PyMOL Python script that loads the backbone (N, CA, C, O; Angstrom):
from pymol import cmd

cmd.read_pdbstr("""\
ATOM      1  N   MET A   1      10.361  -3.129  -4.873  1.00  0.00           N
ATOM      2  CA  MET A   1       9.100  -3.838  -4.964  1.00  0.00           C
ATOM      3  C   MET A   1       9.160  -4.723  -6.208  1.00  0.00           C
ATOM      4  O   MET A   1       9.540  -4.278  -7.291  1.00  0.00           O
ATOM      5  N   ILE A   2       8.786  -5.951  -6.028  1.00  0.00           N
ATOM      6  CA  ILE A   2       8.773  -6.865  -7.171  1.00  0.00           C
ATOM      7  C   ILE A   2       7.362  -6.863  -7.751  1.00  0.00           C
ATOM      8  O   ILE A   2       6.453  -7.503  -7.223  1.00  0.00           O
ATOM      9  N   LEU A   3       7.205  -6.125  -8.856  1.00  0.00           N
ATOM     10  CA  LEU A   3       5.873  -5.894  -9.423  1.00  0.00           C
ATOM     11  C   LEU A   3       5.241  -7.140 -10.013  1.00  0.00           C
ATOM     12  O   LEU A   3       4.022  -7.302  -9.950  1.00  0.00           O
ATOM     13  N   LYS A   4       6.042  -8.017 -10.581  1.00  0.00           N
ATOM     14  CA  LYS A   4       5.482  -9.224 -11.190  1.00  0.00           C
ATOM     15  C   LYS A   4       4.745 -10.072 -10.157  1.00  0.00           C
ATOM     16  O   LYS A   4       3.628 -10.525 -10.408  1.00  0.00           O
ATOM     17  N   THR A   5       5.360 -10.287  -9.004  1.00  0.00           N
ATOM     18  CA  THR A   5       4.694 -11.092  -7.967  1.00  0.00           C
ATOM     19  C   THR A   5       3.503 -10.354  -7.372  1.00  0.00           C
ATOM     20  O   THR A   5       2.522 -10.981  -6.971  1.00  0.00           O
ATOM     21  N   LEU A   6       3.581  -9.040  -7.311  1.00  0.00           N
ATOM     22  CA  LEU A   6       2.444  -8.269  -6.807  1.00  0.00           C
ATOM     23  C   LEU A   6       1.270  -8.357  -7.770  1.00  0.00           C
ATOM     24  O   LEU A   6       0.150  -8.668  -7.364  1.00  0.00           O
ATOM     25  N   TYR A   7       1.522  -8.085  -9.032  1.00  0.00           N
ATOM     26  CA  TYR A   7       0.451  -8.020 -10.027  1.00  0.00           C
ATOM     27  C   TYR A   7      -0.174  -9.382 -10.313  1.00  0.00           C
ATOM     28  O   TYR A   7      -1.398  -9.506 -10.370  1.00  0.00           O
ATOM     29  N   TYR A   8       0.656 -10.397 -10.493  1.00  0.00           N
ATOM     30  CA  TYR A   8       0.130 -11.710 -10.900  1.00  0.00           C
ATOM     31  C   TYR A   8      -0.261 -12.616  -9.736  1.00  0.00           C
ATOM     32  O   TYR A   8      -1.154 -13.451  -9.878  1.00  0.00           O
ATOM     33  N   TYR A   9       0.394 -12.462  -8.590  1.00  0.00           N
ATOM     34  CA  TYR A   9       0.159 -13.394  -7.481  1.00  0.00           C
ATOM     35  C   TYR A   9      -0.351 -12.734  -6.197  1.00  0.00           C
ATOM     36  O   TYR A   9      -0.593 -13.419  -5.204  1.00  0.00           O
ATOM     37  N   ASN A  10      -0.513 -11.403  -6.213  1.00  0.00           N
ATOM     38  CA  ASN A  10      -0.962 -10.646  -5.040  1.00  0.00           C
ATOM     39  C   ASN A  10      -0.028 -10.838  -3.850  1.00  0.00           C
ATOM     40  O   ASN A  10      -0.473 -10.881  -2.703  1.00  0.00           O
ATOM     41  N   ILE A  11       1.257 -10.951  -4.127  1.00  0.00           N
ATOM     42  CA  ILE A  11       2.250 -11.092  -3.062  1.00  0.00           C
ATOM     43  C   ILE A  11       3.141  -9.857  -3.083  1.00  0.00           C
ATOM     44  O   ILE A  11       3.812  -9.569  -4.074  1.00  0.00           O
ATOM     45  N   LEU A  12       3.132  -9.139  -1.969  1.00  0.00           N
ATOM     46  CA  LEU A  12       3.944  -7.935  -1.842  1.00  0.00           C
ATOM     47  C   LEU A  12       5.314  -8.332  -1.309  1.00  0.00           C
ATOM     48  O   LEU A  12       5.434  -8.883  -0.215  1.00  0.00           O
ATOM     49  N   SER A  13       6.334  -8.046  -2.092  1.00  0.00           N
ATOM     50  CA  SER A  13       7.714  -8.360  -1.718  1.00  0.00           C
ATOM     51  C   SER A  13       8.547  -7.107  -1.957  1.00  0.00           C
ATOM     52  O   SER A  13       8.732  -6.683  -3.098  1.00  0.00           O
ATOM     53  N   ILE A  14       9.042  -6.524  -0.884  1.00  0.00           N
ATOM     54  CA  ILE A  14       9.829  -5.298  -0.962  1.00  0.00           C
ATOM     55  C   ILE A  14      11.295  -5.654  -0.754  1.00  0.00           C
ATOM     56  O   ILE A  14      11.651  -6.265   0.253  1.00  0.00           O
ATOM     57  N   LYS A  15      12.139  -5.273  -1.699  1.00  0.00           N
ATOM     58  CA  LYS A  15      13.570  -5.582  -1.646  1.00  0.00           C
ATOM     59  C   LYS A  15      14.371  -4.289  -1.764  1.00  0.00           C
ATOM     60  O   LYS A  15      13.893  -3.293  -2.307  1.00  0.00           O
ATOM     61  N   ASP A  16      15.606  -4.325  -1.242  1.00  0.00           N
ATOM     62  CA  ASP A  16      16.506  -3.193  -1.441  1.00  0.00           C
ATOM     63  C   ASP A  16      17.284  -3.386  -2.744  1.00  0.00           C
ATOM     64  O   ASP A  16      17.004  -4.317  -3.498  1.00  0.00           O
ATOM     65  N   SER A  17      18.237  -2.531  -3.006  1.00  0.00           N
ATOM     66  CA  SER A  17      18.975  -2.595  -4.272  1.00  0.00           C
ATOM     67  C   SER A  17      19.813  -3.872  -4.408  1.00  0.00           C
ATOM     68  O   SER A  17      20.191  -4.253  -5.515  1.00  0.00           O
ATOM     69  N   ASN A  18      20.100  -4.529  -3.284  1.00  0.00           N
ATOM     70  CA  ASN A  18      20.850  -5.794  -3.312  1.00  0.00           C
ATOM     71  C   ASN A  18      19.934  -7.010  -3.297  1.00  0.00           C
ATOM     72  O   ASN A  18      20.389  -8.137  -3.105  1.00  0.00           O
ATOM     73  N   LEU A  19      18.638  -6.773  -3.502  1.00  0.00           N
ATOM     74  CA  LEU A  19      17.601  -7.809  -3.496  1.00  0.00           C
ATOM     75  C   LEU A  19      17.453  -8.520  -2.148  1.00  0.00           C
ATOM     76  O   LEU A  19      17.060  -9.685  -2.089  1.00  0.00           O
ATOM     77  N   ASN A  20      17.772  -7.804  -1.073  1.00  0.00           N
ATOM     78  CA  ASN A  20      17.528  -8.307   0.273  1.00  0.00           C
ATOM     79  C   ASN A  20      16.206  -7.752   0.770  1.00  0.00           C
ATOM     80  O   ASN A  20      15.816  -6.644   0.403  1.00  0.00           O
ATOM     81  N   ASN A  21      15.509  -8.525   1.611  1.00  0.00           N
ATOM     82  CA  ASN A  21      14.253  -8.046   2.177  1.00  0.00           C
ATOM     83  C   ASN A  21      14.502  -6.814   3.035  1.00  0.00           C
ATOM     84  O   ASN A  21      15.532  -6.708   3.701  1.00  0.00           O
ATOM     85  N   ILE A  22      13.561  -5.892   3.013  1.00  0.00           N
ATOM     86  CA  ILE A  22      13.626  -4.709   3.859  1.00  0.00           C
ATOM     87  C   ILE A  22      13.231  -5.128   5.275  1.00  0.00           C
ATOM     88  O   ILE A  22      12.209  -5.786   5.470  1.00  0.00           O
ATOM     89  N   GLU A  23      14.035  -4.748   6.249  1.00  0.00           N
ATOM     90  CA  GLU A  23      13.757  -5.121   7.636  1.00  0.00           C
ATOM     91  C   GLU A  23      12.424  -4.523   8.084  1.00  0.00           C
ATOM     92  O   GLU A  23      12.159  -3.340   7.870  1.00  0.00           O
ATOM     93  N   GLY A  24      11.596  -5.348   8.703  1.00  0.00           N
ATOM     94  CA  GLY A  24      10.310  -4.894   9.218  1.00  0.00           C
ATOM     95  C   GLY A  24       9.153  -5.101   8.257  1.00  0.00           C
ATOM     96  O   GLY A  24       7.994  -4.979   8.654  1.00  0.00           O
ATOM     97  N   ILE A  25       9.444  -5.415   6.995  1.00  0.00           N
ATOM     98  CA  ILE A  25       8.378  -5.657   6.017  1.00  0.00           C
ATOM     99  C   ILE A  25       8.556  -7.074   5.479  1.00  0.00           C
ATOM    100  O   ILE A  25       9.475  -7.352   4.709  1.00  0.00           O
ATOM    101  N   SER A  26       7.671  -7.948   5.894  1.00  0.00           N
ATOM    102  CA  SER A  26       7.770  -9.331   5.435  1.00  0.00           C
ATOM    103  C   SER A  26       7.015  -9.506   4.117  1.00  0.00           C
ATOM    104  O   SER A  26       6.219  -8.653   3.725  1.00  0.00           O
ATOM    105  N   ILE A  27       7.275 -10.612   3.451  1.00  0.00           N
ATOM    106  CA  ILE A  27       6.553 -10.940   2.226  1.00  0.00           C
ATOM    107  C   ILE A  27       5.111 -11.234   2.631  1.00  0.00           C
ATOM    108  O   ILE A  27       4.865 -12.070   3.500  1.00  0.00           O
ATOM    109  N   THR A  28       4.165 -10.553   2.005  1.00  0.00           N
ATOM    110  CA  THR A  28       2.774 -10.582   2.442  1.00  0.00           C
ATOM    111  C   THR A  28       1.829 -10.781   1.268  1.00  0.00           C
ATOM    112  O   THR A  28       2.028 -10.204   0.199  1.00  0.00           O
ATOM    113  N   THR A  29       0.807 -11.591   1.468  1.00  0.00           N
ATOM    114  CA  THR A  29      -0.268 -11.724   0.489  1.00  0.00           C
ATOM    115  C   THR A  29      -1.238 -10.563   0.702  1.00  0.00           C
ATOM    116  O   THR A  29      -1.632 -10.273   1.832  1.00  0.00           O
ATOM    117  N   VAL A  30      -1.616  -9.908  -0.382  1.00  0.00           N
ATOM    118  CA  VAL A  30      -2.497  -8.742  -0.296  1.00  0.00           C
ATOM    119  C   VAL A  30      -3.713  -8.937  -1.205  1.00  0.00           C
ATOM    120  O   VAL A  30      -3.729  -9.823  -2.060  1.00  0.00           O
ATOM    121  N   SER A  31      -4.715  -8.105  -1.007  1.00  0.00           N
ATOM    122  CA  SER A  31      -5.954  -8.193  -1.775  1.00  0.00           C
ATOM    123  C   SER A  31      -5.794  -7.566  -3.161  1.00  0.00           C
ATOM    124  O   SER A  31      -4.845  -6.827  -3.421  1.00  0.00           O
ATOM    125  N   ASP A  32      -6.741  -7.878  -4.038  1.00  0.00           N
ATOM    126  CA  ASP A  32      -6.772  -7.258  -5.368  1.00  0.00           C
ATOM    127  C   ASP A  32      -6.880  -5.744  -5.259  1.00  0.00           C
ATOM    128  O   ASP A  32      -6.298  -5.012  -6.058  1.00  0.00           O
ATOM    129  N   ASN A  33      -7.622  -5.287  -4.273  1.00  0.00           N
ATOM    130  CA  ASN A  33      -7.804  -3.863  -4.077  1.00  0.00           C
ATOM    131  C   ASN A  33      -6.478  -3.185  -3.718  1.00  0.00           C
ATOM    132  O   ASN A  33      -6.189  -2.099  -4.221  1.00  0.00           O
ATOM    133  N   PHE A  34      -5.683  -3.800  -2.868  1.00  0.00           N
ATOM    134  CA  PHE A  34      -4.375  -3.269  -2.505  1.00  0.00           C
ATOM    135  C   PHE A  34      -3.485  -3.181  -3.748  1.00  0.00           C
ATOM    136  O   PHE A  34      -2.807  -2.177  -3.963  1.00  0.00           O
ATOM    137  N   VAL A  35      -3.494  -4.225  -4.553  1.00  0.00           N
ATOM    138  CA  VAL A  35      -2.705  -4.243  -5.793  1.00  0.00           C
ATOM    139  C   VAL A  35      -3.142  -3.090  -6.690  1.00  0.00           C
ATOM    140  O   VAL A  35      -2.297  -2.393  -7.252  1.00  0.00           O
ATOM    141  N   LYS A  36      -4.437  -2.881  -6.832  1.00  0.00           N
ATOM    142  CA  LYS A  36      -4.947  -1.790  -7.671  1.00  0.00           C
ATOM    143  C   LYS A  36      -4.437  -0.436  -7.182  1.00  0.00           C
ATOM    144  O   LYS A  36      -4.040   0.409  -7.985  1.00  0.00           O
ATOM    145  N   ILE A  37      -4.448  -0.233  -5.880  1.00  0.00           N
ATOM    146  CA  ILE A  37      -3.976   1.032  -5.317  1.00  0.00           C
ATOM    147  C   ILE A  37      -2.500   1.248  -5.647  1.00  0.00           C
ATOM    148  O   ILE A  37      -2.109   2.338  -6.064  1.00  0.00           O
ATOM    149  N   ILE A  38      -1.692   0.225  -5.464  1.00  0.00           N
ATOM    150  CA  ILE A  38      -0.259   0.351  -5.748  1.00  0.00           C
ATOM    151  C   ILE A  38      -0.016   0.593  -7.237  1.00  0.00           C
ATOM    152  O   ILE A  38       0.816   1.424  -7.601  1.00  0.00           O
ATOM    153  N   ILE A  39      -0.724  -0.117  -8.083  1.00  0.00           N
ATOM    154  CA  ILE A  39      -0.574   0.084  -9.536  1.00  0.00           C
ATOM    155  C   ILE A  39      -1.007   1.496  -9.922  1.00  0.00           C
ATOM    156  O   ILE A  39      -0.369   2.127 -10.764  1.00  0.00           O
ATOM    157  N   ASP A  40      -2.079   1.996  -9.320  1.00  0.00           N
ATOM    158  CA  ASP A  40      -2.509   3.379  -9.573  1.00  0.00           C
ATOM    159  C   ASP A  40      -1.405   4.369  -9.213  1.00  0.00           C
ATOM    160  O   ASP A  40      -1.115   5.291  -9.975  1.00  0.00           O
ATOM    161  N   ILE A  41      -0.794   4.171  -8.049  1.00  0.00           N
ATOM    162  CA  ILE A  41       0.275   5.076  -7.606  1.00  0.00           C
ATOM    163  C   ILE A  41       1.456   5.010  -8.581  1.00  0.00           C
ATOM    164  O   ILE A  41       2.025   6.040  -8.943  1.00  0.00           O
ATOM    165  N   LEU A  42       1.816   3.805  -8.996  1.00  0.00           N
ATOM    166  CA  LEU A  42       2.930   3.663  -9.930  1.00  0.00           C
ATOM    167  C   LEU A  42       2.604   4.247 -11.303  1.00  0.00           C
ATOM    168  O   LEU A  42       3.506   4.609 -12.058  1.00  0.00           O
ATOM    169  N   SER A  43       1.312   4.337 -11.624  1.00  0.00           N
ATOM    170  CA  SER A  43       0.873   4.939 -12.883  1.00  0.00           C
ATOM    171  C   SER A  43       0.645   6.435 -12.740  1.00  0.00           C
ATOM    172  O   SER A  43       0.087   7.082 -13.626  1.00  0.00           O
ATOM    173  N   LYS A  44       1.088   6.974 -11.602  1.00  0.00           N
ATOM    174  CA  LYS A  44       0.991   8.408 -11.299  1.00  0.00           C
ATOM    175  C   LYS A  44      -0.454   8.882 -11.169  1.00  0.00           C
ATOM    176  O   LYS A  44      -0.780  10.018 -11.511  1.00  0.00           O
ATOM    177  N   GLN A  45      -1.308   8.000 -10.673  1.00  0.00           N
ATOM    178  CA  GLN A  45      -2.691   8.358 -10.362  1.00  0.00           C
ATOM    179  C   GLN A  45      -2.867   8.279  -8.861  1.00  0.00           C
ATOM    180  O   GLN A  45      -2.315   7.392  -8.210  1.00  0.00           O
ATOM    181  N   LYS A  46      -3.630   9.198  -8.313  1.00  0.00           N
ATOM    182  CA  LYS A  46      -3.914   9.130  -6.880  1.00  0.00           C
ATOM    183  C   LYS A  46      -4.968   8.059  -6.640  1.00  0.00           C
ATOM    184  O   LYS A  46      -5.963   7.993  -7.363  1.00  0.00           O
ATOM    185  N   PRO A  47      -4.759   7.221  -5.631  1.00  0.00           N
ATOM    186  CA  PRO A  47      -5.759   6.189  -5.331  1.00  0.00           C
ATOM    187  C   PRO A  47      -7.027   6.832  -4.777  1.00  0.00           C
ATOM    188  O   PRO A  47      -6.974   7.868  -4.114  1.00  0.00           O
ATOM    189  N   SER A  48      -8.158   6.210  -5.056  1.00  0.00           N
ATOM    190  CA  SER A  48      -9.416   6.781  -4.573  1.00  0.00           C
ATOM    191  C   SER A  48      -9.593   6.486  -3.086  1.00  0.00           C
ATOM    192  O   SER A  48      -9.133   5.461  -2.584  1.00  0.00           O
ATOM    193  N   ILE A  49     -10.254   7.384  -2.405  1.00  0.00           N
ATOM    194  CA  ILE A  49     -10.545   7.203  -0.979  1.00  0.00           C
ATOM    195  C   ILE A  49     -11.410   5.967  -0.791  1.00  0.00           C
ATOM    196  O   ILE A  49     -11.263   5.251   0.200  1.00  0.00           O
ATOM    197  N   TYR A  50     -12.306   5.714  -1.731  1.00  0.00           N
ATOM    198  CA  TYR A  50     -13.179   4.541  -1.668  1.00  0.00           C
ATOM    199  C   TYR A  50     -12.341   3.259  -1.614  1.00  0.00           C
ATOM    200  O   TYR A  50     -12.598   2.382  -0.789  1.00  0.00           O
ATOM    201  N   ASN A  51     -11.341   3.152  -2.489  1.00  0.00           N
ATOM    202  CA  ASN A  51     -10.485   1.962  -2.500  1.00  0.00           C
ATOM    203  C   ASN A  51      -9.640   1.860  -1.236  1.00  0.00           C
ATOM    204  O   ASN A  51      -9.443   0.764  -0.712  1.00  0.00           O
ATOM    205  N   ILE A  52      -9.151   2.965  -0.751  1.00  0.00           N
ATOM    206  CA  ILE A  52      -8.360   2.948   0.482  1.00  0.00           C
ATOM    207  C   ILE A  52      -9.222   2.501   1.653  1.00  0.00           C
ATOM    208  O   ILE A  52      -8.767   1.729   2.498  1.00  0.00           O
ATOM    209  N   ASN A  53     -10.447   2.972   1.712  1.00  0.00           N
ATOM    210  CA  ASN A  53     -11.337   2.590   2.811  1.00  0.00           C
ATOM    211  C   ASN A  53     -11.731   1.116   2.755  1.00  0.00           C
ATOM    212  O   ASN A  53     -12.140   0.550   3.768  1.00  0.00           O
ATOM    213  N   LYS A  54     -11.613   0.493   1.590  1.00  0.00           N
ATOM    214  CA  LYS A  54     -11.930  -0.933   1.460  1.00  0.00           C
ATOM    215  C   LYS A  54     -10.805  -1.835   1.982  1.00  0.00           C
ATOM    216  O   LYS A  54     -11.011  -3.034   2.173  1.00  0.00           O
ATOM    217  N   LEU A  55      -9.622  -1.265   2.211  1.00  0.00           N
ATOM    218  CA  LEU A  55      -8.514  -2.065   2.736  1.00  0.00           C
ATOM    219  C   LEU A  55      -8.811  -2.505   4.168  1.00  0.00           C
ATOM    220  O   LEU A  55      -9.434  -1.773   4.937  1.00  0.00           O
ATOM    221  N   ASN A  56      -8.358  -3.707   4.515  1.00  0.00           N
ATOM    222  CA  ASN A  56      -8.495  -4.116   5.914  1.00  0.00           C
ATOM    223  C   ASN A  56      -7.442  -3.386   6.740  1.00  0.00           C
ATOM    224  O   ASN A  56      -6.579  -2.703   6.190  1.00  0.00           O
ATOM    225  N   ARG A  57      -7.514  -3.530   8.042  1.00  0.00           N
ATOM    226  CA  ARG A  57      -6.645  -2.770   8.942  1.00  0.00           C
ATOM    227  C   ARG A  57      -5.164  -3.027   8.663  1.00  0.00           C
ATOM    228  O   ARG A  57      -4.369  -2.088   8.625  1.00  0.00           O
ATOM    229  N   ASN A  58      -4.791  -4.288   8.469  1.00  0.00           N
ATOM    230  CA  ASN A  58      -3.387  -4.629   8.220  1.00  0.00           C
ATOM    231  C   ASN A  58      -2.892  -4.055   6.897  1.00  0.00           C
ATOM    232  O   ASN A  58      -1.765  -3.566   6.812  1.00  0.00           O
ATOM    233  N   GLU A  59      -3.728  -4.114   5.871  1.00  0.00           N
ATOM    234  CA  GLU A  59      -3.335  -3.568   4.567  1.00  0.00           C
ATOM    235  C   GLU A  59      -3.231  -2.045   4.616  1.00  0.00           C
ATOM    236  O   GLU A  59      -2.350  -1.461   3.986  1.00  0.00           O
ATOM    237  N   LYS A  60      -4.114  -1.411   5.351  1.00  0.00           N
ATOM    238  CA  LYS A  60      -4.053   0.045   5.466  1.00  0.00           C
ATOM    239  C   LYS A  60      -2.775   0.466   6.197  1.00  0.00           C
ATOM    240  O   LYS A  60      -2.146   1.460   5.834  1.00  0.00           O
ATOM    241  N   GLU A  61      -2.400  -0.289   7.216  1.00  0.00           N
ATOM    242  CA  GLU A  61      -1.163  -0.006   7.934  1.00  0.00           C
ATOM    243  C   GLU A  61       0.046  -0.214   7.014  1.00  0.00           C
ATOM    244  O   GLU A  61       0.968   0.601   7.013  1.00  0.00           O
ATOM    245  N   LEU A  62       0.044  -1.281   6.247  1.00  0.00           N
ATOM    246  CA  LEU A  62       1.117  -1.554   5.290  1.00  0.00           C
ATOM    247  C   LEU A  62       1.183  -0.459   4.224  1.00  0.00           C
ATOM    248  O   LEU A  62       2.267  -0.011   3.853  1.00  0.00           O
ATOM    249  N   TYR A  63       0.037  -0.040   3.744  1.00  0.00           N
ATOM    250  CA  TYR A  63      -0.052   1.049   2.763  1.00  0.00           C
ATOM    251  C   TYR A  63       0.597   2.318   3.321  1.00  0.00           C
ATOM    252  O   TYR A  63       1.380   2.972   2.631  1.00  0.00           O
ATOM    253  N   ASN A  64       0.276   2.660   4.553  1.00  0.00           N
ATOM    254  CA  ASN A  64       0.843   3.860   5.173  1.00  0.00           C
ATOM    255  C   ASN A  64       2.356   3.741   5.349  1.00  0.00           C
ATOM    256  O   ASN A  64       3.082   4.713   5.140  1.00  0.00           O
ATOM    257  N   ILE A  65       2.835   2.555   5.732  1.00  0.00           N
ATOM    258  CA  ILE A  65       4.279   2.337   5.877  1.00  0.00           C
ATOM    259  C   ILE A  65       4.976   2.519   4.538  1.00  0.00           C
ATOM    260  O   ILE A  65       6.029   3.151   4.461  1.00  0.00           O
ATOM    261  N   LEU A  66       4.392   1.967   3.488  1.00  0.00           N
ATOM    262  CA  LEU A  66       4.994   2.101   2.152  1.00  0.00           C
ATOM    263  C   LEU A  66       5.053   3.558   1.713  1.00  0.00           C
ATOM    264  O   LEU A  66       6.034   3.990   1.107  1.00  0.00           O
ATOM    265  N   LEU A  67       4.007   4.312   2.019  1.00  0.00           N
ATOM    266  CA  LEU A  67       4.015   5.741   1.660  1.00  0.00           C
ATOM    267  C   LEU A  67       5.131   6.480   2.393  1.00  0.00           C
ATOM    268  O   LEU A  67       5.805   7.332   1.814  1.00  0.00           O
ATOM    269  N   LEU A  68       5.323   6.149   3.666  1.00  0.00           N
ATOM    270  CA  LEU A  68       6.373   6.814   4.434  1.00  0.00           C
ATOM    271  C   LEU A  68       7.768   6.429   3.959  1.00  0.00           C
ATOM    272  O   LEU A  68       8.629   7.294   3.795  1.00  0.00           O
ATOM    273  N   ILE A  69       7.995   5.147   3.738  1.00  0.00           N
ATOM    274  CA  ILE A  69       9.304   4.679   3.297  1.00  0.00           C
ATOM    275  C   ILE A  69       9.677   5.281   1.942  1.00  0.00           C
ATOM    276  O   ILE A  69      10.826   5.661   1.720  1.00  0.00           O
ATOM    277  N   SER A  70       8.715   5.363   1.055  1.00  0.00           N
ATOM    278  CA  SER A  70       8.989   5.842  -0.305  1.00  0.00           C
ATOM    279  C   SER A  70       8.934   7.361  -0.431  1.00  0.00           C
ATOM    280  O   SER A  70       9.225   7.908  -1.495  1.00  0.00           O
ATOM    281  N   SER A  71       8.564   8.039   0.643  1.00  0.00           N
ATOM    282  CA  SER A  71       8.396   9.509   0.663  1.00  0.00           C
ATOM    283  C   SER A  71       7.265   9.983  -0.230  1.00  0.00           C
ATOM    284  O   SER A  71       7.198  11.167  -0.561  1.00  0.00           O
ATOM    285  N   ILE A  72       6.383   9.093  -0.620  1.00  0.00           N
ATOM    286  CA  ILE A  72       5.224   9.487  -1.421  1.00  0.00           C
ATOM    287  C   ILE A  72       4.193  10.206  -0.555  1.00  0.00           C
ATOM    288  O   ILE A  72       3.311  10.890  -1.073  1.00  0.00           O
ATOM    289  N   HIS A  73       4.306  10.050   0.773  1.00  0.00           N
ATOM    290  CA  HIS A  73       3.347  10.694   1.668  1.00  0.00           C
ATOM    291  C   HIS A  73       3.323  12.208   1.487  1.00  0.00           C
ATOM    292  O   HIS A  73       2.387  12.868   1.939  1.00  0.00           O
ATOM    293  N   LYS A  74       4.325  12.757   0.842  1.00  0.00           N
ATOM    294  CA  LYS A  74       4.344  14.202   0.576  1.00  0.00           C
ATOM    295  C   LYS A  74       3.312  14.575  -0.478  1.00  0.00           C
ATOM    296  O   LYS A  74       2.854  15.716  -0.525  1.00  0.00           O
ATOM    297  N   ASN A  75       2.943  13.609  -1.331  1.00  0.00           N
ATOM    298  CA  ASN A  75       1.991  13.864  -2.410  1.00  0.00           C
ATOM    299  C   ASN A  75       0.644  13.181  -2.215  1.00  0.00           C
ATOM    300  O   ASN A  75      -0.366  13.626  -2.761  1.00  0.00           O
ATOM    301  N   ILE A  76       0.627  12.103  -1.440  1.00  0.00           N
ATOM    302  CA  ILE A  76      -0.598  11.334  -1.223  1.00  0.00           C
ATOM    303  C   ILE A  76      -0.870  11.272   0.267  1.00  0.00           C
ATOM    304  O   ILE A  76       0.023  10.967   1.057  1.00  0.00           O
ATOM    305  N   LYS A  77      -2.084  11.557   0.644  1.00  0.00           N
ATOM    306  CA  LYS A  77      -2.451  11.618   2.058  1.00  0.00           C
ATOM    307  C   LYS A  77      -2.415  10.231   2.708  1.00  0.00           C
ATOM    308  O   LYS A  77      -2.834   9.237   2.114  1.00  0.00           O
ATOM    309  N   ILE A  78      -1.909  10.193   3.932  1.00  0.00           N
ATOM    310  CA  ILE A  78      -1.929   8.966   4.726  1.00  0.00           C
ATOM    311  C   ILE A  78      -3.226   8.950   5.515  1.00  0.00           C
ATOM    312  O   ILE A  78      -3.612   9.954   6.113  1.00  0.00           O
ATOM    313  N   TYR A  79      -3.899   7.804   5.513  1.00  0.00           N
ATOM    314  CA  TYR A  79      -5.177   7.668   6.203  1.00  0.00           C
ATOM    315  C   TYR A  79      -4.997   6.872   7.473  1.00  0.00           C
ATOM    316  O   TYR A  79      -4.248   5.896   7.510  1.00  0.00           O
ATOM    317  N   ASP A  80      -5.698   7.302   8.526  1.00  0.00           N
ATOM    318  CA  ASP A  80      -5.610   6.530   9.761  1.00  0.00           C
ATOM    319  C   ASP A  80      -6.489   5.292   9.659  1.00  0.00           C
ATOM    320  O   ASP A  80      -7.299   5.167   8.741  1.00  0.00           O
ATOM    321  N   ASN A  81      -6.324   4.390  10.600  1.00  0.00           N
ATOM    322  CA  ASN A  81      -7.034   3.115  10.557  1.00  0.00           C
ATOM    323  C   ASN A  81      -8.448   3.200  11.102  1.00  0.00           C
ATOM    324  O   ASN A  81      -9.175   2.207  11.096  1.00  0.00           O
ATOM    325  N   LYS A  82      -8.844   4.366  11.569  1.00  0.00           N
ATOM    326  CA  LYS A  82     -10.191   4.529  12.097  1.00  0.00           C
ATOM    327  C   LYS A  82     -11.122   4.981  10.989  1.00  0.00           C
ATOM    328  O   LYS A  82     -10.733   5.764  10.122  1.00  0.00           O
ATOM    329  N   LYS A  83     -12.353   4.487  11.018  1.00  0.00           N
ATOM    330  CA  LYS A  83     -13.338   4.941  10.043  1.00  0.00           C
ATOM    331  C   LYS A  83     -13.803   6.342  10.433  1.00  0.00           C
ATOM    332  O   LYS A  83     -13.895   6.684  11.612  1.00  0.00           O
ATOM    333  N   ASN A  84     -14.087   7.126   9.422  1.00  0.00           N
ATOM    334  CA  ASN A  84     -14.582   8.477   9.680  1.00  0.00           C
ATOM    335  C   ASN A  84     -15.948   8.418  10.326  1.00  0.00           C
ATOM    336  O   ASN A  84     -16.820   7.660   9.902  1.00  0.00           O
ATOM    337  N   ARG A  85     -16.125   9.226  11.354  1.00  0.00           N
ATOM    338  CA  ARG A  85     -17.425   9.293  12.032  1.00  0.00           C
ATOM    339  C   ARG A  85     -18.021  10.673  11.819  1.00  0.00           C
ATOM    340  O   ARG A  85     -17.308  11.676  11.819  1.00  0.00           O
ATOM    341  N   THR A  86     -19.300  10.712  11.642  1.00  0.00           N
ATOM    342  CA  THR A  86     -19.971  12.005  11.504  1.00  0.00           C
ATOM    343  C   THR A  86     -20.694  12.315  12.795  1.00  0.00           C
ATOM    344  O   THR A  86     -21.282  11.431  13.417  1.00  0.00           O
ATOM    345  N   ASN A  87     -20.650  13.561  13.193  1.00  0.00           N
ATOM    346  CA  ASN A  87     -21.352  13.971  14.410  1.00  0.00           C
ATOM    347  C   ASN A  87     -22.833  14.088  14.119  1.00  0.00           C
ATOM    348  O   ASN A  87     -23.241  14.645  13.100  1.00  0.00           O
ATOM    349  N   GLN A  88     -23.623  13.560  15.020  1.00  0.00           N
ATOM    350  CA  GLN A  88     -25.062  13.621  14.825  1.00  0.00           C
ATOM    351  C   GLN A  88     -25.686  14.571  15.805  1.00  0.00           C
ATOM    352  O   GLN A  88     -26.902  14.757  15.795  1.00  0.00           O
TER     353      GLN A  88
END
""", "prot")
cmd.dss("prot")
cmd.show_as("cartoon", "prot")
cmd.util.cbc("prot")
cmd.orient("prot")
């Protein structure tokens, strides 16, 4: 992950050790909220559910893919793209 472009330009760019793009993950513009979540994770803080719920569908899917690829899903819960419903 190229943190400089993520933090300053809100562009998510995932590279392998040879600086090649990871197959299936294109360079993507993301929201400030997405950047905050990633920075929180890198700072060893769990992202808040409130911030995760503010992600749009595409960002939430990208977030879940990143958790799986990095194996962080073992420590941080993956959220589905559906909003929680309460039974009435």
